[in-house]
C-alpha positions in Angstrom: 70.6 60.5 71.8 71.0 64.0 74.3 68.3 66.4 74.4 69.5 69.1 72.0 68.6 72.1 74.4 69.9 75.6 73.7 70.0 78.8 75.5 66.6 80.2 76.5 66.0 83.0 78.8 64.5 81.9 82.3 61.6 84.3 83.1 60.0 82.4 85.3 60.4 80.1 88.6 62.8 77.2 89.4 61.8 74.3 90.9 59.7 74.4 94.1 58.9 78.1 93.8 55.3 79.3 93.6 53.9 79.1 89.8 52.8 82.7 89.6 55.8 84.3 91.5 57.8 84.8 88.3 54.9 86.0 85.9 55.7 89.9 85.7 53.1 92.2 87.5 50.2 93.3 85.6 50.3 89.7 83.4 49.6 87.3 86.6 45.5 88.3 86.4 45.4 86.3 82.9 47.5 83.4 84.3 45.5 80.8 86.1 46.5 79.5 89.4 48.7 76.4 89.5 50.5 74.5 92.0 54.4 74.3 92.7 56.3 72.5 90.3 56.4 68.5 91.1 60.0 67.1 90.5 58.3 63.9 89.6 56.2 65.5 86.7 59.5 67.5 85.7 61.6 64.2 85.4 58.7 62.3 83.2 58.4 65.5 80.8 62.2 65.5 80.7 62.4 62.2 79.8 59.7 62.1 77.4 61.3 65.0 75.5 64.4 63.3 75.5 63.3 60.1 73.4 61.4 62.3 71.2 63.5 62.9 67.9 60.6 64.4 65.7 58.6 66.0 67.9 55.1 67.2 67.0 53.8 70.4 69.0 50.5 71.6 69.3 49.9 74.8 71.2 46.9 76.9 72.5 45.6 80.0 74.5 47.5 79.1 77.7 50.7 79.4 75.9 50.1 83.2 75.5 48.7 83.8 79.0 52.2 84.4 79.9 52.7 87.2 77.4 49.5 89.1 78.3 46.6 87.7 76.5 43.5 86.1 78.1 42.5 82.6 77.2 38.7 81.8 77.0 38.3 78.8 79.4 40.5 79.5 82.4 38.7 79.3 85.6 38.5 82.5 87.3 40.8 84.2 84.9 39.6 83.0 81.3 37.3 85.5 79.0 34.1 83.7 79.8 34.7 83.7 83.5 35.5 87.2 83.8 32.8 88.5 81.1 29.6 87.6 79.2 31.2 88.5 76.4 31.4 85.7 73.7 33.6 85.7 70.4 32.4 86.8 67.0 30.4 83.9 65.4 31.3 83.5 61.4 27.7 83.5 60.5 26.6 86.5 62.2 29.8 88.3 60.8 28.6 87.6 57.1 25.0 88.2 57.3 25.1 91.7 59.5 26.8 95.2 58.5 26.5 96.1 61.6 27.8 93.2 63.4 31.0 93.7 61.2 31.2 97.5 62.2 30.8 96.6 65.8 33.6 93.8 65.4 36.1 96.1 63.7 35.4 99.1 66.0 36.4 96.8 69.1 39.2 95.4 67.1 40.4 98.9 65.8 40.8 99.8 69.7 42.5 96.6 71.0 45.0 96.4 67.9 47.7 98.7 69.4 47.6 97.0 72.6 47.2 92.8 70.8 50.1 93.6 68.6 52.5 95.1 71.2 52.8 91.4 72.8 55.9 89.9 72.8 57.0 86.0 72.9 57.6 84.8 76.0 59.7 81.8 77.7 57.9 79.3 76.1 58.1 80.3 72.6 61.5 80.8 72.9 61.9 77.7 74.4 60.3 75.8 71.4 61.5 77.9 68.7 65.3 76.6 70.0 63.9 73.2 70.0 63.2 73.6 66.6 66.6 75.2 65.7 68.6 72.1 67.2 66.6 69.8 65.2 64.0 68.6 68.3 60.8 70.0 66.8 59.7 68.4 63.7 56.4 70.5 63.4 54.5 73.1 65.3 50.8 73.7 65.0 49.1 76.7 66.7 45.7 77.3 67.5 46.1 80.9 68.3 46.2 84.0 66.2 48.6 86.1 67.6 51.7 85.9 65.7 53.8 85.1 69.0 55.4 81.8 67.5 56.0 83.7 63.8 57.9 86.6 66.6 59.7 84.3 68.4 61.4 83.0 64.9 59.6 79.7 64.5 59.7 78.4 60.7 58.1 74.9 60.8 54.7 76.2 61.9 51.1 76.4 60.9 48.8 78.5 62.0 45.5 76.3 62.6 43.0 79.2 62.9 44.9 82.1 61.1 46.6 85.1 61.8 45.2 88.4 63.4 48.0 89.9 61.8 46.7 89.6 58.1 43.2 90.8 56.7 41.4 88.7 53.9 39.1 89.9 51.3 36.0 87.7 51.2 35.2 89.1 47.6 39.0 88.5 45.9 40.4 86.6 48.4 43.5 89.4 48.6 45.6 89.2 51.6 46.7 92.3 53.0 48.6 93.4 56.4 46.7 94.1 59.5 48.7 97.0 59.9 47.7 98.6 56.9 44.2 98.6 57.5 44.8 100.2 60.7 46.2 103.0 59.2 42.7 102.8 56.9 40.4 102.8 59.8 42.5 105.8 61.5 41.8 107.8 58.1 38.2 107.3 58.0 37.8 107.9 61.5 40.1 111.0 62.7 38.2 112.0 65.5 36.7 108.7 66.4 38.1 107.4 70.0 36.5 105.9 72.9 37.4 104.3 76.6 38.0 100.6 75.4 38.1 97.9 78.0 40.6 94.6 78.3 42.0 92.8 75.2 40.6 89.3 74.2 42.5 86.5 72.7 41.2 87.7 69.4 42.0 91.2 69.7 38.8 92.7 70.4 37.9 95.0 73.0 34.8 95.7 75.2 33.1 98.6 73.6 29.4 99.8 74.1 27.0 99.7 71.4 26.1 103.3 71.0 29.5 104.0 70.8 30.1 102.5 67.5 27.2 103.8 65.4 29.7 106.5 63.6 32.6 104.2 63.0 33.2 103.7 59.5 34.8 100.6 58.2 36.2 100.3 54.8 36.3 97.7 51.9 38.6 96.1 49.7 40.9 98.2 47.6 40.9 96.2 44.7 36.7 94.7 44.4 35.0 96.9 47.0 34.4 93.2 49.0 34.2 92.4 52.6 37.3 92.5 54.8 37.5 89.9 57.7 40.8 89.2 59.5 42.3 86.3 58.4 41.1 84.1 61.2 39.0 81.0 61.9 35.5 82.7 63.9 33.8 80.5 66.1 31.0 78.3 63.5 33.9 78.4 60.7 35.5 75.5 59.6 39.7 75.6 59.1 40.7 75.0 55.1 40.5 71.2 54.4 44.1 71.3 52.7 46.0 72.1 55.7 44.4 70.0 58.0 45.6 67.4 55.3 49.1 69.2 55.6 49.3 68.9 59.4 48.0 65.3 59.0 51.1 64.5 57.0 53.4 66.4 59.7 52.0 64.2 62.2 52.7 61.4 60.3 56.2 62.0 60.3 56.6 62.5 64.0 57.1 60.4 66.7 55.8 62.3 69.8 53.3 64.6 70.4 53.6 67.5 73.0 50.1 69.6 73.6 51.3 72.9 75.5 48.4 75.2 76.7 45.5 73.8 75.3 42.7 72.2 76.5 41.5 71.1 73.1 38.1 71.5 73.6 37.7 72.7 69.8 37.5 69.6 67.7 39.8 71.4 65.0 42.7 70.7 67.2 41.4 67.6 69.0 41.1 65.7 66.1 45.0 65.4 65.6 45.5 63.8 69.4 42.6 61.2 67.8 44.9 60.5 65.2 48.1 60.6 67.2 46.2 57.7 68.7 45.6 55.7 65.8 49.2 55.9 65.0 50.3 54.4 68.3 51.9 58.3 68.4 52.9 59.0 72.1 51.5 62.0 74.2 52.1 64.5 76.8 50.2 67.2 77.9 51.6 70.6 79.5 48.4 72.7 80.8 46.9 73.9 83.9 43.7 71.8 84.5 42.1 68.8 82.5 41.9 68.8 78.8 39.6 66.3 76.2 42.5 64.5 75.5 43.5 63.5 78.8 42.6 59.7 78.3 44.9 59.9 74.9 48.2 61.0 76.8 51.2 58.9 78.9 50.8 61.7 81.5 49.6 65.5 81.9 51.5 68.1 83.7 49.4 70.7 85.2 51.5 73.7 85.0 52.3 77.1 83.3 53.8 76.2 80.0 56.9 78.8 80.4 57.3 77.9 83.8 57.9 74.0 82.8 60.1 74.3 79.8 62.6 76.6 81.8 62.5 74.4 84.8 63.2 71.1 82.5 65.8 73.2 81.1 67.2 74.0 84.2 67.2 70.2 85.4 68.9 69.3 82.3 71.8 72.1 82.6 72.4 71.4 86.3 72.8 67.9 85.2 75.5 68.9 82.4 77.4 70.2 85.1 77.3 67.5 87.0 79.3 65.9 84.5 82.4 68.4 85.0 85.3 67.4 86.9 85.5 68.0 90.8 88.7 68.6 92.5 88.1 67.0 96.0 91.5 68.2 97.3 89.8 71.8 97.0 86.6 71.2 99.3 84.2 72.5 97.2 86.5 75.7 96.2 87.5 74.0 92.3 86.3 75.3 89.2 83.5 73.0 88.2 81.7 73.4 91.9 82.2 76.9 91.8 80.2 77.0 88.4 77.9 74.5 89.5 76.7 76.9 92.5 76.8 80.0 90.6 74.5 78.6 88.0 72.2 77.4 90.5 72.3 80.8 92.4 71.5 82.4 89.3 67.9 80.4 88.6 66.9 80.4 92.1 67.0 84.4 91.7 65.0 84.3 88.5 68.1 85.5 86.6 67.8 85.7 82.7 70.1 82.7 82.6 71.5 81.7 79.4 71.2 77.8 78.8 74.0 75.7 76.4 73.7 72.1 74.8 76.5 70.0 76.0 78.5 70.3 73.3 79.0 74.5 74.7 78.5 73.2 78.0 81.8 71.1 77.9 83.6 73.9 75.8 82.5 76.6 78.4 84.0 74.4 80.9 87.1 73.7 79.2 87.8 77.2 77.9 87.5 78.1 81.9 89.7 75.3 83.2 92.1 76.7 80.3 92.4 80.3 81.2 92.3 79.1 85.0 96.0 76.9 84.9 99.1 77.9 84.0 99.3 75.9 80.8 97.3 78.0 79.2 99.7 81.2 80.0 102.4 78.7 79.1 100.9 78.2 75.6 99.6 81.7 74.9 101.8 84.0 76.6 100.8 87.4 77.0 103.7 89.8 74.9 104.1 93.3 76.4 105.4 96.3 74.9 108.8 96.9 76.6 110.4 99.6 74.2 109.3 102.3 76.9 111.2 101.2 79.8 113.6 99.1 78.2 113.0 96.5 80.5 111.5 93.2 80.4 108.3 92.1 82.7 111.2 89.4 84.1 113.6 92.0 85.0 111.1 94.0 86.8 109.8 91.2 88.7 113.7 91.0 89.9 114.1 94.3 90.7 110.9 94.0 92.9 111.9 91.0 94.3 115.0 92.7 96.0 114.6 94.5 99.1 117.0 97.0 98.9 119.7 98.9 96.8 122.3 97.4 99.1 121.3 93.5 98.1 121.5 94.6 94.5 124.7 92.9 92.4 125.3 94.9 89.8 123.4 93.6 86.9 120.8 94.8 89.0 121.8 98.0 90.1 122.2 99.1 86.4 118.9 97.7 85.6 117.8 99.9 88.3 119.7 102.6 87.3 118.0 102.1 83.8 114.7 102.6 84.9 115.2 105.7 87.3 116.7 107.4 84.2 113.8 106.3 81.9 111.4 108.1 84.4 113.1 110.6 86.2 114.9 112.4 83.4 113.2 115.7 83.1 113.0 116.8 79.3 114.9 119.9 78.0 113.7 123.2 78.3 112.1 124.4 74.6 112.5 128.5 74.7 110.2 129.7 72.7 110.8 131.5 69.3 111.3 135.3 70.0 108.5 136.8 67.9 109.9 139.9 66.1 108.3 143.2 67.2 105.9 145.0 64.7 107.5 148.1 63.2 
């Protein structure tokens, strides 16, 4: 079975280029360093994905770093490495009103930036694989909603979503954007200089700056509001875990993308996959907790690797296009292959097609490039203006001078010259009667 690739905007390096070279400036500080793409690893990943027909995907914070959201644990660039900040603990949030005040003040300041982040090439690739029937189910440990923004349907947000707010009293759910408006109404003159945004949307603010920040309660019952995310120290809903296990049992391969799997909530599914003899591949910069359970691990940026894999697949499809050796590299198939390779090397947003679309594209271009197309679909021209057909015009143009024309051609020439040189009759304007 051929891998059902669809179009993917290439936003990162082609094979052989530095991993960081294609990351937009301003986002590079969030992306861990990685080596150049290894061709053998690329082939391994391609082969693994080609064999899978019901792929189960687990994604983590490493998938979103290329969208400008930092992860927690990456060496040198993760939140833990850059600051002494630690994410909110569930028990602390529940028992302390001051902790909730501090959390929401930081979240309020960080929300405009956090909510503005957009999916990168990895999110888009996974959505397109789902659209083609390759991905059976996707489980993300991220709370940034980027998979949803990319249009993914078969999705479980294992740790919830920061774009939703939950009332701990009555269980009412509301959009985070609505709460932002309530914050603004309660704190019209409150504002501070905030630091960088954390993976959960939090920013750093000094404690004394949040003393006068007001936090609203639930509109329905007056209960405590909490983002619909699983804080550290909390547990994932049992029904959610059971549902994910059922989707895993229906799958024939597991791909981990951008997660170190240090948290048990995601790692448990790798243990289950091993018990069920489901093959596992890991795509992550750095080692993971489940390396010993995987067939192989590729250390590279997720967007880079997925894009490079699709690039290789597309070029392989192009190789199936016919060659005309007599034209010494100037045939249509060779020309198109060269254009595709050049576009990828230059990092353009190149559109890739599935095998069927790829073949259709070539056949369409080939038809247009031959006289067969012109014969089957001749262009009809309106000759009413000149009174002379296109073929007659060509016949006239092929003649060097009037002396070489026969009587028929001279008649045509006369028709043309009369048509284009005749001056319109003078039209005398009607005389306006004088006023008496």
